[in-house]
N, C-alpha and C positions, 0 to 999 in steps of 0.2 A: 607565972613562965619565964624564964631570962631568956634577952636577945642577943642572937651570935652577934661578936664580936667586933666584928664588919660594919654590925647597923646603930651601933654610935655614933657622934657628930665628933669629927678628925680633927687634932689640932690648927689643921685652917676654920672649920666649919664653927669653932666659937666663939671667933670675931659677928658671923651672923646671928649665932645662938643670943649672942645679948643683943643683938638689936635688934629680934624680933622680943628678946622678953621686953626688953624696952618701950612698943610698939609694935605689939605682935596682930595690929589691921591693916597694915599697911602693904599693901598690891604687891608694890613696889619693890619689899624687901624678897617677899617669900619669893618674887621673879629672880630678885638677883639671886638669891641662894639659888633656886631649881639651876641658874645655867649656870652657876658656877662648879655642883656635884654633878655636871648634864654624862662624867667619864663613868661614876659610881653609876655600883647594882640598881636594877631597878627595887629591886625589894628598897635599898635603905630611900630611893628614892618619891617607892613608892610610901613611905610613911613621913616622909616632908609633902606630898600630895596633900596626904588626907590629913595632919595639924593647919594644912593652908587652907583645906575646903573646911573643917571642923569650922575656923576664924571665919572665913569668908564664903561662907554656902553663897552669895549667888552672886557671885566673882564667874562671868562668860569662857576670860582666859585662860581661868585656872583650870574648868571643867575642860574644856575641849581639848587641853593640853595634853592633860591629863587621858581622858579618854582616847587620844589620839594612838599614846604610849602604849597603850593598852592591845587598842588594833596592832601595833604595831608585834607585841611579843605573841596573838596567840594568830598571827597573818603565816605560818606556815604550819602549827599544830590544824591535829583532824575535828570535824569538830564535834565528837564527843570528848572533848577535849575539858577536864572542870573549870583547864582556866574559861572558858567560851559564858558556863554557869555562871563564876564570880563577875566576869566584864558583863551579863545583862542586868548580874544586880548593880552595880556602875549604872549603869545606863540610867535601873529604874531613879540609887539615890536621887541620880544630877536632873533627871524631871522633875525633880522636886518639886529645884527650885530652875530649873532652865526648862517649864515645860513651854513658854514663850517662843525658844529659840528653836525656829524650823530646821537648820541644821544640824542641832544634837536630835533630833528627833528621824533625821534622813541620817547617819551616820547609824541610828541605832533599828531604824528598816533595814537597811543594806542589809546590816549583821545578821538579822534574823533570817535573811532570807535567804545567806547562806547558808543560814542551822538549818534549812528546811524543816522550818518548826511552825507551819501553812496557820494554822490554827493563830497560833500562838501573832504571830505578823499580821493574822486580818485582824483581829483585837488589837494590834498594838498602831495600825493603818487611823482605824476607825479612832481610838484613844487621839492620835494625832489632827486628825480631823477637828475632834469634838474645843482639843485647848487651840488649836489655830484660829487667827481668825479669817475671814474668808480671805482677804486680801493676799493674803500667801496659801490658800488650799490649792495653787496649782502647781507651784511647790511639791508638793504630795503625791498629789492625784501621778505626776507623769508616771514617778516610780511605784504608784502599785495597779495604775493598769497595766505596765510590765510584768509586774509579779501578779496578778490574777491572770495574763494574758498563758501564761508557762506551763506545758505538762505537767498530767500531773496532775494538777487539779478540779477538783469537782469541779461539773457544767452547771449548776446552780450557784457558786459563786461568783465565777466571773459574769455570769446574767446581770444578778441585784447587784452588783457593783458596778454596770455598766451605767442601766439604767439610776444608780445613783446620780452616775460622773452626768448624767444627762440632763440630771434636772441644775445642776451645779454648773452648767455649761454645752447649753443647748445644737451647738454648731457642730460636735463632735462625732454627729450622730455618725457620716459616712465611715468614722471606726466600726463605732455598734454594731453596724451593718456586715463590713469587712468582719467584722469577728463571727457573727451569722455565719455568715458562710465558711466562715472555714472551720466550722463548729458544726456544719450541714446542720443548724435548725432557719428549716427552712419557711415554715408557718412563719414566727412571726419575723423573719429578712427582711422576706416579701409582704407584710402590713406595714414593717417600719418604711420600707421604700417605696409602697406604697402613699404614705403618708408624706412624705417629702415632694412629692410629686407633686401632691395635692396643695403640697402651702408653696405660694406666690410667695410669700417673703423668705423661702429660706434663699440662704447662699453659699454654696459648696467650695469648702475649701480646699479641697485635694484638685481644684480645677475640670473638675466633672460639668458638662455641658449637660441641663434636662434632655437632653437625645438620648445622650453616651446611656443619662438613667435608665428612659424608656425603656434604651434595647437590653440593660440586665439587665432588668425587670420582667420585662416578657424572655429572654432566656431564661428566668427563674422558672417562669409560672410555665413554660413545656418543658424543662428538660425533668421539670418534679410534678406533672403533676396528681401524679397518686397522694405527693402529699402536702400540697399544700388545697384549703378548702376557704372555704367562708370568703369568697374573691369569685368577684365575675368577670372570668380569662378572658372571653367570648367579648364583652365588654371592652376590658379593658384597651388589650391587642388593638381594637377596629379601632377605639378613640388614635393608640399609638398612627396605626395605616393613617386618619386621616389628619394629623399632624404631622408628620411625616414621611413626606411624596420622596426623598429621597432613601430611603429604604421599604418601599411596599411592597418587593418582594420578597426580603428575604421578613419580616412583617407576618404576612401572608404566609408562609412552609412553617416558621412558628408556630401560625393556632392551628395548623393544620397538625403538626406536631405534637403539641397536645391533648391532642383524642387520636391520635393515632397510639398515645400513651396509657388512656382512659379507657383503649379496644374501644372505640367506637371510629370503626372503619370508613362507615356510609358517612359518618359526616363530616369525615374529612375529608370523606370525595369531593362532596362538598364545598367544603371549602374552596380547595385545590379547583375546583372550577368556577368559582365565584369570583378569586381569586386572577381566573385564565382572562374572566373575563369583564373583572374590572382595573386595571393596570392598563398603563395608558403608555408604557419605555419600553421597548425588548429589552433590554437588559434584566428589567425585572419577572417576564416573561419567562425568559430563559430559566430562571433562576427556580419561578413556582413550578415551568415543566418538566425541569429535569428532575426535583424533586418530586412531581405526580411520579412519571414515569422508573423512579428510583424503587416509589413505593409500591408501587406495582409488580414489579418483579421481586422483589423482597416477597409478598405477599403469596406469588404463585411461590415463587422455591420454599419458602413456610410450607403450604399444603404438599406441596408433593415428598416434600420429608414427612410429613402429618400423616400423607396417606400413608405410604409404606410400612410406618410403623404399628398402626388402626390396621392392618388388611392383615400385617402377621397374627395380630391380639383377637381381630374377627376370627381366626383360623382355630387360635385356641376355646374361645367362647362356642365356639359348634359344639367343637368335641366333646367339650365340660356340661353342653347342656342337651347332648342327645344323652349321655354314661345314665346322666340322671335323670331324665324326658324317661330312660327304661329301668330303672328301676324304681324309683317312686310311681311311674301312674299310675298309680291308682290310690296313694294314700295323695299325695296335695293337689287334684284337678282345678283346682282353682287359681294355686297357683303356679300353672302352667300354661293356664288361658290365660293369665296376665303377662306371661313371658313370652305368648306367639304372637297379643293387639300388641306389645310393644315393640317385637320383630317389623308388624307389618307396616307398624306406622313409620319406623324406620328407615322401610324401605319406598315411602315415597317419596316421588319426585322432589319436592321442595325440601327436604328435609335428609338428602342427600349429601353428604358432605366434598365427593366428589366431582367440585364443578374450576376440576384444572383447564377445561378447555371453553369456558365460560369467561376464565380469570385471563385465557391468556388472548382467547379474540374482546376482553373489553382492553390490553396490550395495543393488540393491533390497532384495533377499533380511535387510541389513542394517537399514534404513530400516525396516522394518517390526517389528526386534524388536526394536525398541525401546520401547515400550511394556512391551514381557514383561520386560525386562532388567534395566529401570529398577522395574517389583512388582518384580522379585527382590532387587534392593536393598533399596530398603523394607522385605521381607519377612528380609533376615538381620538390619535394625537391631531387631525386635523379629518373631521370627514367629508369637505367639505375637495377635497384632493382625487379630481377623476381618475388617473392614473392607476389609482389603487384599487378602486371602485372596477374601471377595467381586469384591473390582474386577479378580483374574485370572482371575474364570471367566470376566467379560463379555467378555475379553481374545480368550478363545478362541471366543467366540459364533458359533453356527453351524459346528463341531467339537467333538460330543456326547467323541467320543474324547476331545480334552483335556483337556474340561471334566469329564468323569467320571476323568480321571484327578490333573485338580488339585485338585477335589473328597475324593479319597483323599489323597491328599496332607495336604491341609488338616487332616481331622480327625485323623490320624497325629504329625500334629506339631503340630498347639495343645493346649495344658494346661488346660481348664477351670478351673483355679483360677487361671491367672497372664494368662486370656484375659483382653486390654483391647475388652471390647463383648461380642457375646450369641454362643458360642459354637455356641448349639441350634439359629441360625441356617443354618450351614452343614450342618447334618442335613438339617434343611427340607427348604433349598434341591435339596440333593443328593436326595431322594426327590424331589422332585418333578420335576427331570428324567430320571428314571426312567419319571414316571406323567406329562410330557409326549409318550413315546414308547412309551404306554401298553406299559410291562414291567411290571404292578405286580407282581412275585413279589420282583425283584429290590428294588424301590420298601420292603415290605414286610419283605426282607429291612434295609435302611439303617435304618426306623426301630427292628425290631429290636435293633439295634447298638446304635443313637443313646439309649437309653431304659439301658442296662447302665451306661453312661458317668456317672461324681460330676462333676457340674456342679456349680458353686460353691451356686446359689439351687435353691430348692425352683421355683419357679417357671416355669426353664429346662423342666426335666422335665417337667412337670406341659403345658409348651408340647407335647415333641411327643410326645405323648399326646395330646391334642388334636387338631394339626393329620393326629393316624393313625387317629383315627378321622372326622374329616372328609373325609378319604382318600377312607375305605373308602365316606363318605355320601355320595361325590361319584360314587360308583361300584354305589350301589345295594346295596349287602353293609348293609342296616342291623347283622342279625343277628351279623354281625362285628367294626360298631359299638361295639355293646351290650357284646361278648362283651369288648373291649378297656375301654371304660370300666368293665366290672367285674375285673380284674384290674389296673388301675390303680389303683381302691383298695382292694382287698384288703389288710388289714393284715396284717403281718408275720406269723411263725410267734414262739413264744415260742422257741423252740429257732435262732430265724434273730437277737431280737432277744440272749439267752446270746451266741451267738457273734461276733457286730460286738460284745456289750459286754464282750467277752475281748479283743478286735482293736484295743481301743481309740478304733480309727478311724470313726465311723458316718457313714459314706455318705450324698447326700440321699433315696437309694430307704426307706432308713428312714421317710423323713419324709413320705412322697409321699402316706400315704392322708390326710393334714390338709391338701393341698392344698382351696382354697378355690375357687380356678379350677375345679380337677381338677372337683370338686363340685356346681357347678353346671354346665357345661358336659354334664357325666352326669342328673343333675335335667332340664334340658333333654333330652334325650334321650326319656329315662322318659317327658315329657309326650308330647311328640310321636310316641312309637314304641310302649312299653311301656303297659302296666297301671294302674287303678288305683293298686290292691298291689304293683307293686311301687314303683311312683313314692311313694308315700305308707311303702315299705320307705326308698329311700333318702336323704327329709327326714327323720325320725327317725333314720336312720344321722347324719346331719349334726347333727342336735338330739346326740347323744347322745355325739357328738366335740369339742363344744360351741367347735363355726367354723362356725353359724350366722350370719348379719349378718339387719340389720332386715327389711330390702326379701326374703328368700330366707322368713322369719317369716310374712310382707305375702304371698307366691308362695304360700307350702303355703295358710297358711289360705285364701288363694278358693280355690285346686285344692279344696278340700273343702267352701265354701260351692258349686261349679257342680255337686259332684257328691249336692248335699244334706247332705250333713252337718254341717251346723250348726251341735250342737254339739262336735261333732269340733273344728271350726272357730277358738269362741269356747276351746275347752282350749289350742290352736294360739296364742291371743293370751293366753290368764293363762302361758303356758310364757315368753313372748317378756315380756309387762314387769315378769317378773320377773328375764328375764336380763339387761333390758339397764335403762338407768342416760339422765341427762337428759345431751347435749340427742336421742338418739341412738331416741335411746322413746318421741318426741315422735311420728310419721307411725302409728308402730300405738298408740299413745293414742287416736290420732283416727280413728283409721280399723275397731279395734274399734269404738268406742262407739258411732259414725258404723252401721256393718254391726247394732251391738246392736240399736240405736232402731228401724230401718229393718226389721229380719229379728221383733222381738217386739210393739214398739210401746209399747199399756200395759198387756198382758196382765204383761208381766213390770215394773213400774212402780218397784218396791219393788228390785230385784236394779239396774236400771237407775241407780235413786238413788246404790246403795251403789257401783257402781263410778263415777261421777263422783262421787264425795266421795274414794275411795279414789285412783282419776284426780289431783283439785283435791291432796290432800295430801300426795303427792307430787312432786308438781312442784317449779317455783322459778317466780319470779315476773313472770320475763319472754316464762314458756309460759303461762301459766292464763285470759290473754284466751280463747285461743277455746276453751279447755275449759268453763270459764265460761256463753261465749256458745248451745256447744251443748247444755249443762244446763239455762238458761234456755228456749232452743226446746224442749225437753223434756214441760216443764212448762208453757206456753204449749198445745204442742198435745195432751197427752195426759197433763198433769195437772194441779195447781191454779194459778190467775193470780197467787195470793199471798205462794204458795212463791217463782214467776219474779220476782214485784219480790223476794223475799228474795235470793234466787239475786245478782238484778244491784245491789242494796247490797250483796249481801256483793263484788262483784266489784271498787267501785269502790273497795273499801277496800285489794281486794288487789293488784292488781293493779299496775308501775309508775309514779311521779309523773308521765310521761311518754306514758303513755296514760290515761291517768288520766281526764280529761277527752273523749278519745272515749268512752272505754264513760261516763259524765255524757250525752253525750248520744243515746246509744243505750238509757241509762235511761226518759230525757227522750221520746226519746221514743213510746217503748212505752209507760211511761206513760198521757199524755196522747193513742193510740191507743184506751188498755181504760179509762184512767177518766175521762179528760176533761183541760181545757188546766189546770181551778184544781189536781186534784189534782198538777199540776207543782211546785210554788209550793215545795210541801216536801222535796222534789230540788233545787230551787236553792241554800236556803237551807244546806242539808246540804251544797251542791258550795261552797257558797260561804264552810261555816265549818270547812270537810274540810280542809282545809292547803294545795290547790292552789298551785301556781309563779305571780308575783303576775301573769304575761303570762295565763297559763290563768283565775284570779278576774276580771282584766276581762273576759276574752270574757264567761268566762257571767256578769258585770253585767250589760256589754251587750242578750244574749239575753232577759236576767229583765228590763232595763228595755223589754226591748219587748212583751215580753209584758204585761204589766202596760197597759204604753201601749195594748195592741192591745185591753186587757181593761175601759179605763175606770179605771184607778185615778192620773191622776195625782203623788196626791201620795208613793203608794208608788212608782210611779219615780221621783218627783225622788229621794224616799231613799233609793233605789241606786242614783240620779249621784252622789247625794254620798258615800254609803257605796265605789262603785270610787274616786271621785280621788286616795282619798289612796298610789292605785296607778298615775297615770299622771302621768310628769312633763311638762310642758306644753313640757317644748321639742321633746322627740324623741315623744310621745306628740299628735298636731295632731289625730288625728280623732276620738281619745274627746272631747276637747274642740269641734269642731265638731258635732258630734253632742249632747251635751249644747244648745251652744247653741242650735241649731237648736231644740231641743224647748223651750228654754224663748221660742223667740220663737214659735215656734205655741202653746205652754198653759201658758204664764208671764205675768206681772209683773213693775211696772220692781224691787220687791220683792226678787220674784229670781231675776234678771237682775243685780244686782246682788250679793247673793249667793254667786251661779254664780262671778259674778269677783274677789272678794274671796277665795272660795276656791283657785279657781286663782289669786289672786297667794303665798294663804299658802303653798301647797302648790310651790309656787314653790319660792322660799325655802329652804322646809324640805331640796331637795332641790339648792338650792346651800349649803351650811351643809352638807349629810351630804360633797359632793363635794370642801368644802373642807378636810375634816377627812382626810378619804382620801387628800389630799396630802400636807397635813400627817403624817401618820403616816409617810406613800411615803419623805417630805423625809427623815425622825430615820434611817429603815432604812436609805436609803442612807450619812448620815453628814450632811453639808452645818448 
């Protein structure tokens, strides 16, 4: 067969041909020859490639370039074109010597994949894996997995390929699981996922955490419950519940959904109930409750639909059965009898399918239980939360049996030391519940148990005793209330204290006899129901225990005064002023002094003076004013006026600066009333020189000037204005200067008025200079 003329070597090719004749095994010559004829037709280049490869069959460079050119030729041709078959043959010839070159294999495999030659492609992939070393298998497996994952590949092929691949690289088990899920092979997907979770050394390459893998497994088990077998789904999901506390609600609903899909509805209800009774967060409870209620509603809706259909079918069956029984009554008696028994059995109430009312009642019962179940969740979070127990009792309002059971559970559960809130209120409300139903015997039993509990503070135990006594008072059992208070305030014996000290854990009952609240209540009871002697003894016991307050001292003294024991009352006051210090003793002193003066008046004047002197000596400066006023009033009413003035004078020197002005005003008013207005001049002058604040000095000067003006002493009044002007800044104290101006207009002349103006200017200048100096000092401090 002759070749076409254009395939023969041209004149330019002769040079390469001659060199190749001399050295046919030179790759460089063959490559230069192929580059030189790059513009020639492919058929001519094909001949050159074949000649070169015949001489150099092991040249990867020649085979790779040859195969690439052949791939370019068939790129735009249909896969059924004969050129593809030629191309495949060329690849086969190349692989005879290039079977260790992964790039040649990949080019061949991708070409076969494009031709949709499934079996041939699969076998070629297997040949490539057999031919190449293991270190280069990853370059083959990647396109191999893409190939078997295509649509149209029989499912058994990718399964076997993936299993082989996992033996090569087990770390890609996640990809296999994802493939199984996409292929709806749920059984193997679940088994593989479970094996991953059981393998502690497995490291996910896609970044999925164990938490996410667990949730995927649970979703698979529940959504495909009928298609997965051989695994203990209940145990798996419960293990996830114990392990992942942040997804408890979702996992419980998944487990219930599993049983629902397997038509085990009662078991699903048990799971819902168990979940609601074990979760500890409101969020998880809401998830479970919403799923539970939705399940019950869907069951009712389904039942109602089935009822409508079954009613129609039964009517048709009844008509057909009546016709058949009428025709074949004598022929098939046994069969009719069995049908009759079947109808009777179906009519029995246990086999009644029309249970819609029962299902509706179940939904209603579930909804009514929601507050109780939610409260249980909060109590599981903290069983020592007193407020939640109170709310739980309110949920059962109108049901005393439930309330009693709840109170019983609460007082058994709560540890008073760990309690959040006031645990004694549960005992009190528990007893009041019995009292509401006039069951005082049980109420007393509850209180008796309550007082034996070791509370965190003494006040809690004292509240129990006082509430118990108040209950007895409400039911007119006065002796019982007093007896309770005697029991509560009794001091433990020495033996008891010794045993408690040996144990090392002192309960609050050992300190109860020092509870001020309890003693205060006891005193009130004794004053109302007891005798004077018993009340007196209680007050003395309070003082002996050193738990008295100023108010108790005053109440004790009032009690003795009401019963004409005045000296004893004053002794109580004396004890009070010795026990307490200022400011607590202030009311005791004021009450003591007023009562003493009222009682004895001038009969024991010296003793009263001693009391006042003692009170003044022990009092701080801010508490002296009322004592001095009382002292001066005593002297005015029952003593000497001169001593009263002396007391006022002492008061003006002893009280704080902010009270001196008021004290001087009282002093001046009393002196004017007793000795006349001229006597007050000395007091005014003393006040102006006593070191009062500038504002108070100015006020005092104005009043002194008004006094002198009223007495006609114009010059003395003008002198006072001149003296006080040094304390009045014209820019801020315009009232002072206006009054002086009016005074000069009314009583002065031109010279005195000019003098007033001159003084005003000089005072204004002095204040301006002071302000300027202050600003300079401030700037120096800042750093300007």
